[in-house]
N, C-alpha and C positions, 0 to 999 in steps of 0.2 A: 093029164095034159099039162105041158110045160107052160109056166107063166112067163110073159114077156113084157117089156116096156117099149113103147114106140117113141122114138125121138123125131120130132117134127120141126121144120123150119118155121119159127114163130110168125114170120111175115105173111106167108101164104098157106101155112098149115100142111105143106107137102111133106111126105114121109122122107126122112133122111136115112134112118136105120131102125131096125127092130132087134133088140137084144134080149137074151134070156135072163130071167131073175133066178137067183139062188133060192133054195128051199131051206126051211128051218133045220132039216137034217144035215145040211152042209156046214152049219155054224160050228159044230164040234171040231171038224177037221181043220177049219180055218183058224180057230182059236188055238188048237194044239200045235199047229205048224208054227205060229208066232211065239207061243209060250216056250216050246222046245228050243227054238233058236235062242231065246233070251236066257233060258235057264242054264244052258251050256256055254260058259264064258269063252270056251275055245272057239265058239262060232262068232264071237263078237267081231265086228269089222273094225280094224285099227284105224286110228285117226287119219293117217296118211292116205289110206285106201279110200276112206269116205271123201276126203278132199279130191282125190283123183276122179272118183265116180261123179261127183257133183260138177266138177270143172268140165269133164267130158260131156255130161248131160247138157250143160249150158252151151257148149260148142255145137252140139247136134241141134239143139233148139234154134240156135242162131242160123244154122244152115237151112232150117225148115220154117222160117218165119211166115212166108206166104201160106204154106200148108196149114200151119197152126191158126193163122188168122181165119182162113176159110172154114176150118172146123169150128172155131169159136162162134163165128157169125151164123153158121148153119144151124147150130143147136140153141144159141142164146139170143140171136137177133140184135145184138149190139152193132151199131154202124161201123163201117170199115175203119175209119180213122181212129175211133175209140177202141175197137178190137185190136188194132195194131199197137196202140199205146199199151194195152193190157199185156200183149205178148212180149213187148220189149221190157215191161216191168217184171214179168214173170222170169225172163232170162236174167235180169239183174238180181231178182230175188234168189235164184239158185246160186248165183255167184256170191251173194251176201252170206248165204248159208255156208258155203264152202269156206269163206274167209273167217267166219265166226268160230269155226272149229278150233282154231288156235287159241281162242279166248275161253274155252271151256276148261276152267282151272280152279283150284282151291286156293287156300292161303294158310300161312302159319298162324297158329293160335298161341299167344304168349303164355308161357308157364313160368314158375318161379316168382309169381306175384304174391303168393302166400307161402307159408312154410309147408303147407300140405301139398303144394304143387312143385316142390323142389325136385330136382333130378329127373325132370321129364321134358320131352319135346313133343309137340303136337302139331298136326296139320290136317287140313281137310282136302278131299279130292271130290271131283264130280263124276258120278256114274250115270249111265242112262237109266231113266226111271222104270222102264219096262215096256210092256206092250201098249201101243197107242192105237186107239180107234178114233177116226176123224170122220165127222159127218159134215158135208159141205152144202153150200147154197148155189143157186143157179146163176146169179148175176155176174160173176167173174169166174167162169168155169176153169180157166187155166191158172190165173193168179192165186185164187183161193186154194187150189190144189197144191200149188207150190208152198204156200204158207203153212199147209198142214202136212205135206209129205216131205218136202226137201228139209224142213226143220227136224222132222223125226229121223231122217237119214243122217243129218248132221249130228244129232244128239246120240246116235247109235242105237235107236229103238226100232224094233220091228213095228210096222204100221199097217193097219187095216183101214182102207179108205172107202167110204161110201159117198159117192158124188150125188148131187141132186138127180132125181130120176129123169128130169127133162133135159139135163145137160151133162151126161156122163162121158161124152166122147173126148173132151179135152183132158180129163183126168186119165182116161185110158191111154191117150197119146203120150202123156207124161210118163206113165208107168212103162210103156214100151220103150221110151227113150232112156229111162233109167236102167232098164234091163240091158239095153244095147250098150250103155255106158259102163256096165260091169256090176250092177247091183245084184248080189247073189239071190238065188231063188228063195222065195218065202219072206224076204224082208219087206216087201210091199205086196199086199193083196188088195185088189180093187173088187169090191162086192156091190152088185146091183140087187136090191131086195125091196120088199114092201116094208111098211113102217113097223109091223108087228115083228118081223124077223130082225129088223134093225134094232129094236128094243131089246130083244134077246141077246144080241151081240154086245150092245153098249153096256148092259147091266150085269154082264158076267163077271165073276170075281177074278178072272185072269186079266182083266183090263186094268192097267195102272194109270193111264191118262186118257181122258175123254175131251176131245176138241170138237166144239160144235159151232157152226155158223149158220144162222137161219132164224126162224120165227121164235119169239120169246115163249109162246105157249108150249111149243114142242121142247125147246131147250130146257126150260125150268122143270118141265114134267120129267124129262129123262134124268136130269140131275138129281131129282128127289128119289129116283129109283136106283142110283148107282150103288155098287157094292161098297162096303166099308173100306176106306183107304184109297179109293179111286180119286185121283186129283182131276179137276175139271177146269176148262176155260170155255166160256160162252160168249158169243158175239151176236147180239140181236140188233134191233133197229132203234131209230130215234126220230125226232121231228125237227132237228137242225135249225134252231132259231138264229136270227140275225138281227142285230141292233144297228140302225143306220142313223147317225147323227147329222145335224144340219151342215157341218163343214166337210162332209165326205166328198171324195174326188169322184165325180160322176163318170169321167172318161175311163177310168180304170174299173170302177165298181160295177157299172151296168153290164158290160160283157162278161165280167167275172161271175156275177150272180146269175146271169142267164145260163151260162155254162154249168154252174153248180146246181141249178135247179132242174135242167132238162137233159143233162148227160144221162145216157142210157134210159131215156124216157122216165127219168126220176126213180128208176129201180136201183137205188143205191142207199145204203143204210145211213149215209150222212148227206143226202141230197138237201139242198136249200129248200126249205118248205115254208117256214113262218118268218116273214120279214117285217120287223117293227121299225117304222120310219117316222122320224121327227116331223110333226105337223107342219113345220115351217117349209119343208121341202117335199112333202108327200105328193102334191099334185105333179110336180116336175118329175119325181121319181116314177110315179105310175105311168106317166106319158112315155118317158124314155125306156122304161123296162118293157112296157107292152109293145112299143115300136120294135125293139130288138127281138122280142119274142116272136112277133109276126114274121120276121125275116128268116126264122129257122125253117129248114127244108125237112119235111117229114116224108119218108119214103123207104124204098128197098135198102136194107142195111148193106147190101153188096155194092151199092152205088157210092162212090167215094165222095160225092157231094152231099149225101144225106147227113143231117145233123141229129135227127130224132128218128129212131126206128120203131119197131113194134114192141108191144108189151109181151110178156112171156106166154100168155094164153088169152084166148077170147074172154074167158070169165073175168079176167082182170080188167079188161076194157069195160065190161058190164058194171063191175064194181066201181071203178073210177067215175063212170057216167052217173051212176046212182048217187055217189057222194057229192059230186058237183051240183047235180040238180037239187039235192037236199039242201046244200049250203045256200043256193040261190033262193029257194023257198023260205029259208030261215033268215033271209035278210042280206046275204052277201051280194055285192054288185059284180056282175061278170064284166071284166075289162076286155078280155080277148079269149078266143078259143071256146071251150065248153062243150064241144060236140065230138062224137066219134067220126073218124074219117072212113073206117072200115071195121070189120069184125076184129081186127088185130091192132089197129092204130087209133090214137086219140090226139086231138089237137093240143099243142102246148097251151096251157090254160093259166090265166091270171085272175084271181078273185080278190076283190077288195073288201076288207073288214068283215069276214064271215064271223058268225057267232062263235064264241069260245067253246060252245057246246056242240057245234056241228062236227061231224066226223072228220072233216078236213082240218079242223083245228085240234081235235082231241086225240087223233090217231096218226100214225105214220101213213102217209098217203101211198107211197111206193108207186107213183105214177106221175105223169107230166103236168103237175099242178103246183103252182106257187101262190101262197096267200100273203097279202100285204095288209098290215094293220097300222093306222096312224097312232102316234102317241104325243102327249105334251109333257109327260113326266117320265124320265128315263127309268127311275126306280120302279115305277109301276109296270113299265114295259119288261123290265128284267124279271119282275115277279111273275108276270104272265108267261114269259119264256121258260121260267123254271117250274111252272105249275103242273106239268105232266109228270107221270111216273118215269118216263124214259128220258135219259140224259146221256148224250154221246158227244158230238162235236158242235160247237157254236161259233159265232163270229161277231165282230163289231167293226164298223167302218167309221173312222174319224181321224182327223189330223192332230187331235189334242191328246197328248200322251197321258195326261191325268185321267181323262175320260176313258181312254183305252185300258189303262191299268185298273181303274175302278170297275168297269164292265167285266173285264177278264176275271177279276177277283170274285165278283158276285154271280156271274153266270154259272149255273150248275152243269158242268161239262168236264169231260176228261181232257179236252183240248179246246182252246179258244183261239181262233184265227183273227189277227188284227189286219184289216184291209185285205182280206183274202176270203174266198168262199169256204163254206163249211165242209166241202167235199175234198179239200186238199189232203193229200196223203203221199208220203214216200215210205218205202217199205223197211227202212231202218229206224223209223220213229215208233214210239209206243202208240198203239191204236186199239181202242176198245171202248165199250160202253160202261157206265156205272149205274148203280141202282137197278131198275128193271131192264136196263139196256145191256147188261152183260156182267161177266165175272172174269177178272184177270185182264191183262193187257197183251194184245198181239203185237205184231212186228217181228221180223225174222229173228233177231237176236233174243228178243224177249221170250218168244215161243220156245226157242232152243233151250234157254235157261229153265223154262217151265218143265221141259221134258227131261231134265236131269234132277238128281237128288244128291245130297251131300253125304259123305261118309268121313268120319274123323278117325285118325289113327293117333294114339298116344303111346309113346315109347318111354319106358322107365329104365334108367340106368344110373348107377352110382358115378359113372364117368361124366355124366351130363352136368 
């Protein structure tokens, strides 16, 4: 009997589509298709053609914005206005990938610096690394697909893409668009499969580059099983700490942090989660932050007025509810929210000063919950912010340049936002976690470079 996966609308759990899963026996053909394309250099897609394909794909996507928004909402449950922002970002990401192809280049390596290197000229060039397998997450189903697929196309690599089982439709839509734009057969294969089959695919010796976006437990486990020589990039989660000093600008800060904390119901790897506020202003901060939080509209993601939609699955609502109740039992003060609205939605919640040992403090919440902690000593606040194993993006709010620079230097993060929330990202900047939060840096141009490798040519001639 054929195995399938059911894609449901997270808000009401209605069936959107049921799709077949591939079997283990299909893996061999998928890998051979990709590897055969790469091994025969006459098959390689020239740079000008890759640019044409990606530019055409971006144009098609632009013509189908509403259709792509509808698909993303149907499977992911992100509110309309945020899904629209994701689709526009995805289109820009495809354009960025096309633009970066002209920057895939080597350099001249100086010779003649020693007697042994006389009569030589040397230079490097960049080649596609080989077959890419990309495993993606549910929370940005189209934009993440762009970051893993369009980059491989730009680098000239055959790519096998496994979307999240709950949100495969946006990736499939992108694949269809790329095919329509002229991507030759076999250069992109989208596979839907169970975890065991995915592991067989990822750990095969024919894979040259493994791109993973998702849980740390799965990502690090798969990396440990990669074949020798397979390069990897991992993007996991964080707890996104924020330091708020007494001179922070409330008018800009409050709406910014509320957006950063509750965007996509907190299901973002850099969502604002732990906010350390100077004791001098903490009462005012809690009051204004909670007031703004209470104004958020929770509802159907297709409603353009909705600010916060559903979590990806009812079990996640159960988990968030358990974590919040546990935090309150362990001493946290509930400021606002704290209760489920339905099986699929949870109130935007603000907790004050939960124990550092509570799950909401010690783990990535990945739900609509923000924790506020008072501090009197900024150094101690930064130490607490750095205390977890996960380190991704962080932020500091202050008008004092010395404090901003000091905090940015001391916060353990790959990026520190000054007077901006931790969830800020544009797709041409480096983006990724460090330590337990990931390996390597994403971002369109950075990923394309990761998917290439250098070859050096050295010419020896007496005439040189």
